[in-house]
The first five atom37 places (N, CA, C, CB, O) and aatype in JSON, in Angstrom:
{
  "aatype": [12, 6, 15, 11, 1, 2, 9, 10, 0, 7, 2, 2, 11, 13, 2, 13, 18, 13, 13, 9, 10, 19, 18, 13, 13, 10, 9, 2, 8, 15, 9, 0, 11, 3, 2, 16, 6, 7, 9, 13, 16, 3, 10, 11, 9, 10, 3, 11, 9, 15, 15, 11, 2, 16, 10, 19, 11, 10, 11, 2, 7, 6, 10, 9, 16, 13, 11, 3, 10, 15, 9, 11, 15, 10, 11, 4, 11, 2, 15, 6, 13, 3, 3, 2, 14, 6, 9, 16, 0, 18, 9, 5, 19, 11, 3, 10, 16, 3, 6, 2, 2, 2, 6, 19, 13, 19, 13, 2, 7, 17, 12, 13, 15, 15, 15, 14, 15, 9, 16, 14, 13, 3, 8, 14, 19, 18, 3, 19, 17, 10, 19, 11, 4, 18],
  "atom_mask": [
    [1, 1, 1, 1, 1],
    [1, 1, 1, 1, 1],
    [1, 1, 1, 1, 1],
    [1, 1, 1, 1, 1],
    [1, 1, 1, 1, 1],
    [1, 1, 1, 1, 1],
    [1, 1, 1, 1, 1],
    [1, 1, 1, 1, 1],
    [1, 1, 1, 1, 1],
    [1, 1, 1, 0, 1],
    [1, 1, 1, 1, 1],
    [1, 1, 1, 1, 1],
    [1, 1, 1, 1, 1],
    [1, 1, 1, 1, 1],
    [1, 1, 1, 1, 1],
    [1, 1, 1, 1, 1],
    [1, 1, 1, 1, 1],
    [1, 1, 1, 1, 1],
    [1, 1, 1, 1, 1],
    [1, 1, 1, 1, 1],
    [1, 1, 1, 1, 1],
    [1, 1, 1, 1, 1],
    [1, 1, 1, 1, 1],
    [1, 1, 1, 1, 1],
    [1, 1, 1, 1, 1],
    [1, 1, 1, 1, 1],
    [1, 1, 1, 1, 1],
    [1, 1, 1, 1, 1],
    [1, 1, 1, 1, 1],
    [1, 1, 1, 1, 1],
    [1, 1, 1, 1, 1],
    [1, 1, 1, 1, 1],
    [1, 1, 1, 1, 1],
    [1, 1, 1, 1, 1],
    [1, 1, 1, 1, 1],
    [1, 1, 1, 1, 1],
    [1, 1, 1, 1, 1],
    [1, 1, 1, 0, 1],
    [1, 1, 1, 1, 1],
    [1, 1, 1, 1, 1],
    [1, 1, 1, 1, 1],
    [1, 1, 1, 1, 1],
    [1, 1, 1, 1, 1],
    [1, 1, 1, 1, 1],
    [1, 1, 1, 1, 1],
    [1, 1, 1, 1, 1],
    [1, 1, 1, 1, 1],
    [1, 1, 1, 1, 1],
    [1, 1, 1, 1, 1],
    [1, 1, 1, 1, 1],
    [1, 1, 1, 1, 1],
    [1, 1, 1, 1, 1],
    [1, 1, 1, 1, 1],
    [1, 1, 1, 1, 1],
    [1, 1, 1, 1, 1],
    [1, 1, 1, 1, 1],
    [1, 1, 1, 1, 1],
    [1, 1, 1, 1, 1],
    [1, 1, 1, 1, 1],
    [1, 1, 1, 1, 1],
    [1, 1, 1, 0, 1],
    [1, 1, 1, 1, 1],
    [1, 1, 1, 1, 1],
    [1, 1, 1, 1, 1],
    [1, 1, 1, 1, 1],
    [1, 1, 1, 1, 1],
    [1, 1, 1, 1, 1],
    [1, 1, 1, 1, 1],
    [1, 1, 1, 1, 1],
    [1, 1, 1, 1, 1],
    [1, 1, 1, 1, 1],
    [1, 1, 1, 1, 1],
    [1, 1, 1, 1, 1],
    [1, 1, 1, 1, 1],
    [1, 1, 1, 1, 1],
    [1, 1, 1, 1, 1],
    [1, 1, 1, 1, 1],
    [1, 1, 1, 1, 1],
    [1, 1, 1, 1, 1],
    [1, 1, 1, 1, 1],
    [1, 1, 1, 1, 1],
    [1, 1, 1, 1, 1],
    [1, 1, 1, 1, 1],
    [1, 1, 1, 1, 1],
    [1, 1, 1, 1, 1],
    [1, 1, 1, 1, 1],
    [1, 1, 1, 1, 1],
    [1, 1, 1, 1, 1],
    [1, 1, 1, 1, 1],
    [1, 1, 1, 1, 1],
    [1, 1, 1, 1, 1],
    [1, 1, 1, 1, 1],
    [1, 1, 1, 1, 1],
    [1, 1, 1, 1, 1],
    [1, 1, 1, 1, 1],
    [1, 1, 1, 1, 1],
    [1, 1, 1, 1, 1],
    [1, 1, 1, 1, 1],
    [1, 1, 1, 1, 1],
    [1, 1, 1, 1, 1],
    [1, 1, 1, 1, 1],
    [1, 1, 1, 1, 1],
    [1, 1, 1, 1, 1],
    [1, 1, 1, 1, 1],
    [1, 1, 1, 1, 1],
    [1, 1, 1, 1, 1],
    [1, 1, 1, 1, 1],
    [1, 1, 1, 1, 1],
    [1, 1, 1, 0, 1],
    [1, 1, 1, 1, 1],
    [1, 1, 1, 1, 1],
    [1, 1, 1, 1, 1],
    [1, 1, 1, 1, 1],
    [1, 1, 1, 1, 1],
    [1, 1, 1, 1, 1],
    [1, 1, 1, 1, 1],
    [1, 1, 1, 1, 1],
    [1, 1, 1, 1, 1],
    [1, 1, 1, 1, 1],
    [1, 1, 1, 1, 1],
    [1, 1, 1, 1, 1],
    [1, 1, 1, 1, 1],
    [1, 1, 1, 1, 1],
    [1, 1, 1, 1, 1],
    [1, 1, 1, 1, 1],
    [1, 1, 1, 1, 1],
    [1, 1, 1, 1, 1],
    [1, 1, 1, 1, 1],
    [1, 1, 1, 1, 1],
    [1, 1, 1, 1, 1],
    [1, 1, 1, 1, 1],
    [1, 1, 1, 1, 1],
    [1, 1, 1, 1, 1],
    [1, 1, 1, 1, 1]
  ],
  "atom_positions": [
    [[-59.98, 7.56, -7.53], [-58.43, 7.62, -7.97], [-57.22, 8.47, -7.23], [-58.45, 8.15, -9.34], [-56.0, 8.58, -7.42]],
    [[-58.1, 8.98, -6.39], [-57.22, 9.68, -5.36], [-56.49, 8.42, -4.15], [-58.36, 10.95, -4.49], [-55.82, 8.89, -3.23]],
    [[-56.62, 7.3, -4.18], [-56.79, 6.05, -3.71], [-55.28, 5.59, -4.33], [-58.28, 5.23, -4.25], [-54.27, 5.02, -3.92]],
    [[-55.63, 6.03, -5.22], [-54.87, 5.14, -6.58], [-53.47, 5.94, -6.48], [-55.79, 5.34, -8.5], [-52.39, 5.36, -6.38]],
    [[-53.55, 6.75, -6.51], [-52.55, 8.25, -6.76], [-51.89, 8.02, -5.8], [-53.15, 9.88, -6.71], [-50.75, 7.58, -5.97]],
    [[-52.56, 8.33, -4.06], [-51.57, 7.93, -2.87], [-50.28, 6.53, -3.19], [-52.75, 7.39, -1.52], [-49.08, 6.27, -3.09]],
    [[-51.64, 5.97, -3.63], [-50.36, 4.39, -4.0], [-49.61, 4.34, -4.99], [-50.94, 2.95, -4.32], [-49.45, 3.12, -4.97]],
    [[-49.06, 4.64, -5.78], [-48.18, 5.35, -6.62], [-47.23, 6.48, -5.86], [-49.05, 5.98, -7.69], [-46.02, 6.32, -5.75]],
    [[-48.0, 7.75, -5.31], [-46.9, 8.41, -4.7], [-46.15, 7.77, -4.13], [-47.13, 9.23, -3.97], [-44.94, 7.97, -4.31]],
    [[-46.84, 6.29, -2.78], [-46.4, 6.04, -1.78], [-44.9, 5.13, -2.79], [0.0, 0.0, 0.0], [-43.86, 5.76, -2.58]],
    [[-44.66, 3.98, -3.68], [-44.39, 3.13, -4.03], [-43.17, 4.46, -4.79], [-45.54, 2.06, -4.62], [-42.13, 4.6, -4.15]],
    [[-43.3, 5.16, -5.79], [-42.38, 6.52, -6.03], [-41.66, 6.92, -4.7], [-43.35, 7.89, -6.55], [-40.62, 7.22, -5.27]],
    [[-41.55, 7.03, -4.15], [-40.75, 7.03, -2.31], [-40.01, 5.5, -2.39], [-42.34, 7.02, -0.52], [-38.82, 5.35, -2.66]],
    [[-40.51, 4.92, -2.23], [-40.13, 3.56, -1.54], [-39.17, 3.08, -2.67], [-41.53, 2.4, -1.19], [-38.08, 2.62, -2.33]],
    [[-39.49, 3.16, -4.07], [-38.24, 3.29, -5.05], [-37.16, 3.8, -5.05], [-38.4, 3.71, -5.9], [-36.1, 3.18, -5.08]],
    [[-37.35, 5.64, -4.99], [-36.12, 6.77, -4.3], [-35.77, 6.49, -3.13], [-36.5, 8.28, -4.11], [-34.7, 6.97, -2.78]],
    [[-36.42, 5.75, -2.26], [-34.94, 4.7, -0.92], [-34.61, 4.0, -0.81], [-34.76, 4.33, 0.18], [-34.0, 3.52, 0.14]],
    [[-35.05, 3.39, -2.33], [-34.42, 2.14, -2.92], [-33.06, 2.29, -3.08], [-34.96, 1.76, -4.22], [-32.06, 1.74, -2.63]],
    [[-33.39, 3.51, -4.11], [-32.37, 3.53, -4.93], [-30.77, 4.7, -3.98], [-33.22, 4.23, -6.59], [-29.55, 4.61, -4.01]],
    [[-31.3, 5.21, -3.61], [-30.1, 5.82, -2.25], [-29.52, 5.18, -1.79], [-30.4, 6.37, -1.07], [-28.3, 5.23, -1.99]],
    [[-30.23, 3.94, -0.68], [-29.54, 2.98, -0.58], [-28.86, 1.91, -0.88], [-29.74, 2.85, -0.3], [-28.21, 1.32, -0.02]],
    [[-28.91, 1.52, -2.07], [-28.37, 0.92, -2.6], [-26.94, 1.76, -3.49], [-29.4, 0.29, -3.17], [-25.98, 1.04, -3.8]],
    [[-26.91, 3.53, -3.91], [-26.58, 3.91, -4.46], [-25.52, 4.04, -3.2], [-27.28, 4.64, -5.24], [-24.49, 3.38, -3.32]],
    [[-25.7, 4.96, -1.83], [-24.95, 4.4, -0.75], [-24.07, 3.59, -0.39], [-25.39, 4.12, -0.27], [-23.1, 3.87, 0.32]],
    [[-24.31, 2.66, -0.79], [-24.25, 1.36, -0.52], [-22.96, 0.06, -1.44], [-25.83, 1.1, -0.79], [-22.56, -1.1, -1.4]],
    [[-22.8, 1.61, -2.33], [-22.0, 1.09, -3.43], [-21.11, 2.08, -3.44], [-22.65, 0.83, -4.76], [-20.15, 2.05, -4.21]],
    [[-21.37, 3.25, -2.43], [-20.39, 3.91, -2.7], [-19.18, 3.53, -1.16], [-21.03, 5.56, -3.01], [-17.98, 3.67, -0.93]],
    [[-20.27, 3.05, -0.51], [-19.23, 2.79, 0.79], [-17.73, 1.63, 0.63], [-20.34, 2.05, 2.09], [-16.54, 1.56, 0.95]],
    [[-19.27, 0.52, -0.4], [-18.19, -0.47, -0.94], [-16.64, -0.3, -1.57], [-18.83, -1.03, -1.9], [-15.72, -1.12, -1.46]],
    [[-16.61, 1.19, -2.35], [-15.87, 0.8, -3.3], [-14.62, 2.23, -1.9], [-16.59, 1.1, -5.49], [-13.39, 2.31, -1.94]],
    [[-15.05, 2.6, -1.47], [-14.28, 3.57, -0.65], [-13.96, 2.48, 0.06], [-14.93, 4.89, 0.1], [-12.8, 2.19, -0.21]],
    [[-14.52, 1.61, 0.96], [-13.42, 0.15, 1.82], [-12.78, -0.37, 0.98], [-14.12, -1.25, 2.56], [-11.67, -0.61, 1.45]],
    [[-12.88, -0.79, -0.31], [-12.08, -1.01, -1.6], [-10.55, -0.46, -1.59], [-12.87, -0.27, -2.78], [-9.47, -1.0, -1.81]],
    [[-10.9, 0.73, -1.28], [-9.87, 1.26, -1.61], [-8.93, 1.63, -0.91], [-10.09, 1.96, -2.1], [-7.81, 1.84, -1.38]],
    [[-9.3, 1.8, 0.69], [-8.23, 2.28, 1.74], [-6.98, 1.1, 1.46], [-8.93, 2.26, 3.58], [-5.85, 1.59, 1.35]],
    [[-7.07, -0.19, 1.36], [-6.04, -1.29, 1.44], [-4.79, -0.38, 0.76], [-6.53, -2.88, 0.51], [-3.76, -0.14, 1.4]],
    [[-4.97, 0.0, -0.32], [-4.04, 0.1, -1.45], [-3.53, 1.51, -0.97], [-4.75, -0.02, -3.1], [-4.5, 2.24, -1.21]],
    [[-2.59, 2.24, -0.45], [-1.61, 2.71, -0.33], [-1.17, 4.02, -1.87], [0.0, 0.0, 0.0], [-1.17, 3.83, -3.09]],
    [[-0.92, 5.03, -1.21], [-0.01, 5.74, -2.45], [1.41, 6.16, -1.87], [-0.8, 7.26, -3.09], [2.41, 6.19, -2.58]],
    [[1.41, 6.48, -0.48], [3.41, 6.15, 0.05], [3.94, 4.57, 0.66], [3.88, 7.37, 1.76], [3.2, 3.71, 1.12]],
    [[4.66, 4.52, 0.58], [5.58, 3.8, 1.35], [6.68, 4.4, 1.89], [6.01, 2.85, 0.7], [7.63, 5.04, 1.42]],
    [[6.14, 3.86, 3.58], [7.33, 4.22, 4.36], [8.89, 3.38, 4.5], [6.74, 4.26, 5.63], [8.59, 2.2, 4.69]],
    [[9.88, 3.47, 4.49], [11.54, 2.6, 4.66], [11.6, 3.04, 5.65], [12.99, 2.8, 3.77], [11.16, 4.15, 5.95]],
    [[12.44, 1.93, 6.69], [13.24, 2.16, 7.49], [15.11, 1.68, 6.73], [12.56, 1.33, 8.83], [15.69, 0.82, 6.07]],
    [[15.27, 2.6, 7.24], [17.33, 2.4, 6.6], [17.77, 2.13, 7.43], [18.47, 3.59, 6.07], [17.48, 2.81, 8.41]],
    [[18.83, 0.87, 7.65], [20.03, 1.08, 9.08], [20.93, 0.96, 7.98], [20.26, -0.25, 10.67], [20.93, 0.1, 7.09]],
    [[21.68, 1.93, 8.15], [23.06, 1.84, 7.62], [23.59, 1.03, 8.82], [23.87, 3.35, 7.3], [23.18, 1.51, 9.88]],
    [[24.78, -0.64, 9.06], [25.21, -0.9, 9.13], [26.85, -0.54, 9.82], [24.68, -1.14, 8.45], [27.5, -0.92, 10.79]],
    [[26.95, -0.08, 9.29], [28.38, 1.51, 10.0], [27.92, 2.0, 10.47], [29.22, 2.73, 9.32], [27.18, 1.18, 11.02]],
    [[27.62, 3.06, 10.87], [27.55, 4.2, 11.49], [26.4, 3.7, 11.94], [27.66, 5.51, 10.81], [25.57, 4.6, 12.06]],
    [[25.89, 2.39, 12.31], [24.52, 2.33, 13.37], [23.28, 3.59, 13.3], [25.17, 2.44, 15.07], [22.5, 3.93, 14.18]],
    [[23.44, 4.09, 11.95], [21.89, 5.1, 12.03], [21.09, 4.42, 11.29], [21.83, 6.74, 11.41], [21.38, 3.62, 10.39]],
    [[19.68, 4.88, 11.83], [18.39, 4.35, 10.82], [17.46, 5.65, 10.2], [17.21, 3.26, 11.84], [16.78, 6.15, 11.1]],
    [[17.36, 6.02, 9.44], [17.07, 6.68, 7.97], [15.43, 6.42, 7.75], [18.09, 5.83, 6.58], [15.01, 5.65, 6.89]],
    [[14.88, 6.9, 8.32], [12.77, 6.94, 7.83], [12.51, 7.44, 6.11], [11.61, 8.74, 9.08], [12.48, 8.63, 5.79]],
    [[12.41, 6.66, 5.45], [12.52, 7.44, 3.55], [11.45, 7.15, 3.42], [13.53, 6.84, 2.07], [11.06, 6.11, 3.94]],
    [[10.41, 8.09, 2.55], [8.82, 7.99, 2.3], [9.34, 7.9, 1.22], [7.59, 9.06, 2.63], [10.33, 8.43, 0.7]],
    [[8.22, 6.82, 0.72], [8.06, 6.55, -1.91], [6.97, 6.33, -1.55], [8.94, 4.81, -3.44], [6.26, 5.65, -0.81]],
    [[7.06, 7.68, -2.81], [5.97, 7.0, -3.71], [5.6, 6.83, -4.81], [5.2, 7.2, -3.59], [5.73, 7.48, -5.85]],
    [[4.99, 5.71, -4.5], [4.46, 4.05, -5.37], [5.29, 4.84, -7.21], [1.52, 3.68, -5.44], [4.97, 5.9, -7.74]],
    [[6.06, 4.1, -7.58], [6.07, 4.39, -9.0], [7.13, 5.24, -8.96], [0.0, 0.0, 0.0], [7.79, 4.99, -9.97]],
    [[7.72, 6.22, -8.25], [9.13, 6.61, -8.35], [9.92, 5.93, -7.29], [9.29, 8.1, -8.24], [9.72, 5.5, -6.16]],
    [[11.43, 6.05, -8.56], [12.63, 5.36, -8.23], [13.25, 7.26, -6.83], [13.91, 4.79, -10.37], [12.95, 8.46, -6.81]],
    [[14.15, 6.34, -6.02], [14.52, 7.72, -5.67], [16.41, 6.85, -4.72], [12.76, 8.8, -4.27], [16.74, 5.72, -4.34]],
    [[16.95, 7.96, -4.75], [18.75, 6.98, -3.97], [18.95, 7.81, -3.26], [20.44, 6.63, -4.9], [18.97, 9.02, -3.01]],
    [[19.25, 6.02, -2.73], [19.9, 6.02, -0.77], [21.42, 6.08, -1.09], [19.52, 4.13, 0.51], [22.23, 5.39, -1.71]],
    [[21.41, 6.81, -0.65], [22.92, 6.56, -0.64], [23.83, 5.61, -1.83], [23.11, 5.89, 0.71], [23.52, 6.28, -2.81]],
    [[24.32, 5.01, -2.13], [24.48, 3.56, -2.31], [23.47, 3.16, -2.41], [25.06, 2.83, -1.46], [22.94, 3.81, -1.51]],
    [[22.38, 2.32, -2.99], [21.19, 2.34, -2.92], [20.35, 2.89, -4.26], [21.0, 3.01, -1.78], [20.68, 4.0, -4.68]],
    [[18.98, 1.98, -5.13], [18.18, 2.66, -5.35], [16.99, 2.02, -5.3], [18.42, 3.21, -6.27], [16.74, 0.86, -5.63]],
    [[16.28, 2.83, -4.88], [14.61, 2.44, -4.23], [13.91, 2.3, -5.28], [13.75, 3.58, -3.26], [14.01, 3.24, -6.08]],
    [[13.19, 1.4, -5.58], [12.19, 1.62, -6.25], [10.37, 1.37, -5.49], [12.62, 0.73, -7.43], [10.29, 0.17, -5.76]],
    [[9.04, 1.68, -4.82], [8.45, 0.69, -4.52], [7.64, 1.21, -5.59], [8.02, 0.36, -3.12], [7.47, 2.24, -6.24]],
    [[6.92, -0.71, -5.44], [5.38, -0.08, -6.62], [4.29, -0.21, -6.29], [5.06, -0.72, -7.99], [3.32, 0.36, -6.79]],
    [[4.28, -0.95, -5.43], [2.98, -1.32, -4.4], [3.17, -0.98, -3.4], [2.56, -2.58, -4.15], [4.26, -0.61, -2.99]],
    [[1.62, -1.06, -2.43], [1.5, -1.82, -0.84], [0.47, -1.57, -0.65], [2.31, -1.43, 0.42], [-0.31, -0.72, -1.08]],
    [[0.38, -2.8, 0.47], [-1.18, -2.42, 0.57], [-1.67, -2.44, 2.31], [-2.2, -3.76, -0.44], [-0.81, -2.3, 3.18]],
    [[-2.51, -2.54, 2.5], [-2.67, -2.32, 4.09], [-3.55, -4.24, 4.53], [-4.13, -0.39, 4.47], [-3.46, -5.25, 3.83]],
    [[-3.93, -4.15, 5.23], [-4.31, -5.58, 5.72], [-5.99, -5.21, 5.59], [-3.61, -6.1, 7.55], [-6.31, -4.03, 5.77]],
    [[-7.03, -6.21, 5.29], [-8.22, -5.79, 5.97], [-9.03, -6.38, 7.32], [-9.03, -5.85, 5.01], [-10.22, -6.5, 7.63]],
    [[-7.97, -6.63, 7.84], [-8.16, -7.52, 9.68], [-7.58, -6.43, 10.48], [-7.0, -9.32, 10.12], [-6.38, -6.49, 10.71]],
    [[-8.61, -4.98, 11.16], [-7.72, -4.1, 11.97], [-7.26, -5.22, 13.28], [-8.68, -2.52, 12.54], [-6.76, -4.41, 14.06]],
    [[-7.18, -5.98, 13.66], [-6.67, -7.3, 14.3], [-5.85, -8.03, 14.93], [-6.6, -7.77, 13.91], [-5.81, -8.56, 16.04]],
    [[-4.56, -7.91, 13.15], [-3.75, -8.22, 13.45], [-2.66, -7.4, 12.13], [-3.99, -9.65, 13.75], [-1.76, -7.9, 11.46]],
    [[-2.96, -6.63, 12.13], [-2.27, -5.99, 11.36], [-1.23, -6.18, 9.92], [-1.81, -5.64, 12.18], [-0.2, -6.81, 10.17]],
    [[-1.39, -5.71, 8.42], [0.1, -6.42, 8.52], [-0.48, -5.32, 6.94], [0.66, -8.77, 8.72], [-1.57, -4.96, 6.5]],
    [[1.24, -5.1, 6.43], [1.27, -4.01, 6.15], [2.35, -5.01, 4.66], [1.82, -2.7, 7.5], [3.11, -5.94, 4.94]],
    [[2.16, -4.6, 3.51], [2.53, -5.5, 1.94], [2.87, -4.77, 1.58], [1.71, -6.18, 0.91], [2.16, -3.77, 1.49]],
    [[4.96, -4.78, 0.86], [4.77, -3.89, -0.13], [6.14, -4.36, -1.17], [4.73, -2.21, 0.53], [7.19, -4.95, -0.88]],
    [[5.75, -3.96, -2.16], [6.75, -4.87, -3.51], [7.24, -3.63, -3.48], [6.09, -5.65, -5.28], [6.68, -2.53, -3.42]],
    [[8.93, -4.1, -3.57], [10.16, -3.27, -3.51], [10.78, -3.72, -4.7], [11.09, -3.44, -2.21], [10.37, -4.77, -5.17]],
    [[11.79, -3.05, -5.33], [12.77, -2.8, -6.23], [14.26, -2.35, -6.08], [12.26, -2.04, -6.86], [14.8, -1.38, -6.62]],
    [[14.89, -3.41, -5.12], [16.13, -2.22, -4.95], [18.09, -2.65, -6.33], [16.69, -2.5, -2.43], [18.54, -3.32, -7.26]],
    [[18.31, -1.83, -5.55], [19.55, -1.63, -6.9], [20.45, -1.21, -5.76], [19.3, -0.22, -8.48], [20.16, -0.69, -4.68]],
    [[22.29, -1.74, -6.54], [22.79, -1.76, -5.65], [24.23, -0.91, -6.26], [22.72, -3.15, -5.08], [25.1, -1.48, -6.92]],
    [[24.25, 0.47, -5.9], [24.71, 1.35, -7.33], [26.18, 1.07, -7.56], [24.52, 3.17, -7.19], [26.72, 1.34, -8.63]],
    [[27.09, 0.28, -6.08], [28.52, 0.75, -5.98], [28.94, -0.63, -7.2], [29.35, 0.72, -4.0], [29.95, -0.66, -7.89]],
    [[27.68, -1.84, -7.18], [29.28, -2.2, -7.7], [27.75, -2.24, -10.01], [30.55, -5.01, -6.39], [26.6, -2.54, -10.33]],
    [[28.79, -1.8, -10.56], [29.1, -1.32, -11.68], [29.27, -2.33, -12.55], [30.09, -0.55, -11.62], [29.41, -1.96, -13.71]],
    [[29.3, -3.8, -12.29], [29.28, -5.19, -12.96], [27.29, -5.38, -12.86], [30.5, -6.67, -11.8], [26.25, -4.92, -13.32]],
    [[27.52, -5.79, -12.47], [25.77, -5.79, -12.36], [24.58, -5.32, -11.88], [25.45, -6.46, -12.06], [23.74, -5.75, -11.09]],
    [[24.76, -3.45, -13.12], [24.08, -2.76, -13.44], [22.77, -2.84, -13.52], [24.45, -2.54, -14.15], [21.99, -1.88, -13.48]],
    [[22.38, -4.42, -13.68], [20.97, -4.67, -13.73], [20.44, -5.98, -13.41], [20.54, -4.36, -14.93], [19.72, -6.79, -14.0]],
    [[21.23, -5.93, -11.92], [20.51, -7.04, -11.03], [20.39, -6.31, -9.68], [21.4, -8.56, -10.87], [21.23, -5.6, -9.12]],
    [[18.82, -6.74, -9.21], [18.43, -6.2, -8.85], [19.49, -6.51, -6.77], [16.93, -6.41, -9.52], [20.6, -7.02, -6.91]],
    [[19.16, -6.26, -5.54], [19.68, -6.88, -4.91], [17.95, -7.2, -4.42], [20.97, -6.28, -4.1], [17.61, -8.35, -4.68]],
    [[17.33, -6.71, -4.06], [16.25, -7.36, -3.53], [15.34, -6.78, -4.9], [15.8, -6.89, -1.77], [15.49, -5.69, -5.46]],
    [[14.23, -8.01, -5.29], [13.06, -7.19, -5.77], [11.56, -8.12, -5.98], [13.57, -6.49, -7.27], [11.18, -8.77, -6.95]],
    [[10.94, -7.89, -4.66], [9.89, -8.95, -4.21], [9.4, -8.2, -3.13], [0.0, 0.0, 0.0], [9.64, -7.02, -2.89]],
    [[8.64, -9.05, -2.44], [7.44, -8.67, -1.45], [8.01, -8.53, -0.23], [6.27, -9.72, -1.33], [8.38, -9.4, 0.55]],
    [[8.05, -7.55, -0.16], [8.27, -7.07, 1.86], [7.28, -7.1, 3.28], [8.49, -5.44, 1.98], [7.19, -5.9, 3.54]],
    [[6.86, -7.5, 3.84], [5.79, -7.79, 4.86], [5.91, -7.3, 6.13], [5.62, -9.08, 5.05], [6.25, -8.13, 6.97]],
    [[5.76, -6.33, 6.44], [6.5, -5.47, 8.06], [6.21, -6.66, 9.25], [5.35, -3.55, 8.71], [7.09, -6.63, 10.1]],
    [[5.51, -7.35, 9.4], [5.18, -8.99, 10.76], [6.44, -9.07, 10.51], [4.01, -10.83, 10.45], [7.29, -8.72, 11.33]],
    [[6.8, -9.65, 9.01], [8.39, -10.78, 8.98], [8.46, -10.61, 8.69], [9.05, -11.78, 8.92], [7.67, -10.72, 7.75]],
    [[9.91, -9.6, 8.55], [11.1, -9.82, 7.17], [11.6, -10.29, 6.65], [11.81, -9.65, 6.93], [12.03, -9.94, 5.55]],
    [[11.88, -11.86, 7.5], [12.63, -12.54, 7.7], [11.71, -13.32, 6.0], [12.78, -13.14, 9.44], [12.04, -13.14, 4.83]],
    [[11.11, -13.75, 6.29], [10.37, -14.13, 4.86], [10.77, -14.19, 3.71], [9.53, -13.49, 4.56], [10.81, -15.27, 3.11]],
    [[11.08, -13.22, 3.24], [11.55, -12.67, 2.42], [12.99, -11.72, 2.26], [10.64, -12.23, 2.26], [13.02, -10.8, 1.44]],
    [[13.98, -12.0, 2.98], [15.28, -10.94, 3.86], [15.83, -10.15, 2.63], [16.88, -11.98, 4.75], [15.87, -10.5, 1.45]],
    [[16.16, -9.2, 3.11], [16.35, -8.36, 2.47], [17.95, -8.17, 2.82], [15.35, -7.35, 2.67], [18.23, -7.67, 3.91]],
    [[19.58, -8.78, 1.41], [20.54, -9.3, 2.45], [21.56, -8.1, 1.65], [21.03, -11.32, 2.5], [21.68, -8.39, 0.46]],
    [[22.35, -6.75, 2.08], [23.04, -6.1, 1.66], [24.25, -6.47, 3.04], [22.34, -4.68, 1.28], [24.19, -7.15, 4.07]],
    [[25.19, -5.69, 2.44], [26.57, -5.87, 3.63], [26.53, -4.41, 4.76], [28.51, -5.84, 2.53], [27.37, -4.27, 5.65]],
    [[25.5, -3.49, 4.53], [25.7, -2.21, 4.3], [24.81, -1.78, 4.31], [26.22, -1.84, 3.44], [24.94, -0.59, 4.04]],
    [[23.03, -2.26, 4.63], [22.34, -1.74, 4.51], [20.94, -2.64, 4.67], [22.72, -1.14, 3.57], [20.26, -3.16, 3.79]],
    [[20.71, -2.62, 6.52], [19.3, -3.47, 6.37], [17.79, -1.89, 5.61], [18.8, -4.31, 8.75], [18.01, -0.7, 5.37]],
    [[16.38, -2.73, 5.48], [16.11, -2.62, 5.23], [14.01, -3.02, 5.54], [17.13, -2.7, 4.73], [13.68, -4.19, 5.32]],
    [[13.06, -2.21, 5.92], [11.95, -2.84, 6.51], [10.66, -2.01, 6.18], [12.17, -2.98, 8.04], [9.93, -1.01, 6.2]],
    [[10.87, -2.73, 5.99], [8.61, -1.98, 5.37], [8.37, -1.57, 6.44], [6.84, -3.26, 4.87], [8.41, -2.4, 7.35]],
    [[8.08, -0.41, 6.71], [6.91, 1.0, 8.09], [5.46, 0.73, 8.32], [6.61, 2.94, 7.37], [4.6, 0.28, 9.08]],
    [[5.82, 1.38, 6.97], [3.57, 2.32, 6.04], [3.31, 1.96, 5.71], [2.82, 3.34, 5.07], [3.99, 0.95, 5.5]],
    [[2.43, 1.98, 5.28], [2.01, 2.25, 3.46], [0.52, 3.52, 4.02], [1.14, 0.01, 2.2], [-0.39, 3.5, 4.85]],
    [[0.97, 4.38, 3.08], [-0.83, 5.11, 3.02], [-1.2, 5.39, 1.92], [-1.21, 6.51, 3.72], [-2.32, 5.86, 1.75]]
  ]
}
């Protein structure tokens, strides 16, 4: 009978270690998944008239006003690959000087850090490009 108890104790230890291994695998997998999405977005804004760059930090979902622009970042993501990192963000920009088209966005779409010319931000006074997502 003692040998049966030892076998059961060994099975219980195996089940315990297996449970611990599966638990840590699931936790690490969920943490790695969450690292790609960020809460904050950094944008660099160039004033073409004064030739000055300004770094603007946005919390996703909040609306800020920068001079004549109203800017909102809805979502940002970092790439899963470290070889060629890519940062993407969904940005909405309104021009506050244009009172006739109050509901129209100057820019509404995904912005890419590596190639801003895919979806260009066209404005006569400002240039905006994506710098960081964290």
